[in-house]
C-alpha positions in Angstrom: 9.9 26.4 72.9 9.4 26.5 69.1 5.6 25.8 67.9 4.5 22.6 66.3 5.5 22.1 62.3 4.2 20.5 59.8 6.2 17.7 58.7 4.4 15.9 56.2 0.8 15.2 55.1 -0.1 11.3 54.7 -1.6 9.7 52.0 -2.7 6.0 51.6 -2.2 4.1 48.4 -2.4 0.5 46.8 0.8 0.3 45.6 4.0 2.7 46.1 6.0 1.2 43.1 3.3 1.4 41.0 2.4 5.4 41.6 5.7 6.8 42.8 6.6 8.1 39.4 3.4 9.8 38.8 3.3 11.3 42.5 6.7 12.7 41.8 5.9 14.3 38.7 2.5 15.8 39.8 4.2 16.9 43.0 7.6 18.3 41.3 9.3 16.6 44.3 13.1 17.9 44.8 13.6 14.1 45.9 12.4 11.1 47.3 13.4 9.1 50.0 14.1 5.0 50.3 10.9 3.1 50.7 10.9 2.2 54.8 9.2 -0.8 55.7 8.0 -0.4 59.2 6.6 -3.6 61.3 5.2 -1.7 64.1 3.1 0.4 61.8 2.5 -2.6 59.4 3.5 -0.3 56.3 5.5 0.5 53.9 6.1 4.4 53.2 8.0 6.8 51.3 8.5 10.7 51.5 8.5 13.0 48.5 10.2 16.4 49.4 7.8 19.3 48.4 9.5 22.2 46.9 10.5 24.9 47.4 13.0 23.5 50.5 11.6 19.9 51.3 10.9 20.8 54.8 7.6 19.7 54.4 6.8 16.3 52.6 4.1 13.9 51.8 4.1 10.3 52.8 2.9 7.7 50.7 1.4 4.8 52.9 1.1 1.2 51.9 -0.3 -1.5 53.7 2.1 -4.2 54.6 -0.7 -7.0 55.0 -4.2 -7.4 55.9 -3.7 -6.6 59.4 -2.0 -3.1 58.7 -4.0 -0.2 60.2 -4.3 1.4 56.8 -5.6 -1.5 55.2 -9.4 -1.1 56.0 -8.6 2.4 55.3 -7.5 1.5 51.5 -10.5 -0.9 51.1 -12.5 2.3 51.0 -10.5 4.0 48.5 -7.4 5.5 50.3 -6.7 8.7 49.9 -5.5 11.7 52.6 -5.2 10.3 55.7 -3.4 12.3 58.1 -1.4 15.4 58.9 1.8 15.2 61.0 3.5 17.5 63.0 7.1 17.7 64.6 6.9 18.8 68.3 9.8 19.4 70.7 8.0 17.2 73.9 5.9 14.5 72.7 4.6 14.0 76.2 3.3 17.5 76.8 2.3 17.8 73.5 0.0 15.1 73.9 -1.3 16.2 77.3 -2.3 19.7 75.9 -3.7 17.9 73.3 -5.9 16.0 75.5 -6.8 19.1 77.6 -8.4 19.8 74.0 -10.4 16.9 73.8 -8.0 14.8 71.3 -8.0 11.3 72.2 -5.1 9.2 72.0 -5.3 6.4 69.9 -2.0 5.0 69.6 0.8 5.3 72.3 4.5 6.8 71.5 6.5 4.3 69.7 9.8 4.5 67.6 9.0 4.9 64.2 11.9 3.1 61.7 11.2 5.8 59.1 12.4 8.7 61.8 15.7 7.0 62.9 13.7 6.0 66.3 12.4 9.1 66.9 8.9 8.4 68.7 5.5 9.0 67.3 2.1 9.1 68.7 -1.6 9.3 66.9 -4.4 11.0 68.3 -7.8 12.1 66.7 -8.9 15.6 67.4 -12.2 16.5 68.7 -13.0 17.5 65.3 -12.4 13.9 63.8 -9.0 14.9 62.4 -6.2 12.3 62.5 -2.8 13.7 63.9 0.6 12.2 64.0 2.8 13.6 66.6 6.5 13.2 65.8 9.3 14.0 68.4 11.8 16.4 67.0 14.8 14.7 68.6 15.5 11.5 70.2 14.6 11.8 74.0 
């Protein structure tokens, strides 16, 4: 079974549209995804592929309203929000992280930005917010 691999780094912004060109230039992004609106996450997101291969991405996250889970984070200034790792077996990985004292804060749900692959959110014992993305659909 492959080890977890870094998929993206999430960064909360006030407006994707207002900052996208600057982010693209600053990161020398090799490509940029469409903007996804995710009603379950109550956020809009876009992915910028990092050089050289685009395998690791930066995700810009914009709240889609006051009830968005990232709205309060943005109100405090936004910025670096989370790391996301792809894993082969989401349930097994979550159990292993619980054994390392990580706390599940959002149960697995399908994500629009990942064609229905499920994501789950945990806080590690070191207070790092981590998103786990299943590598393939179950």
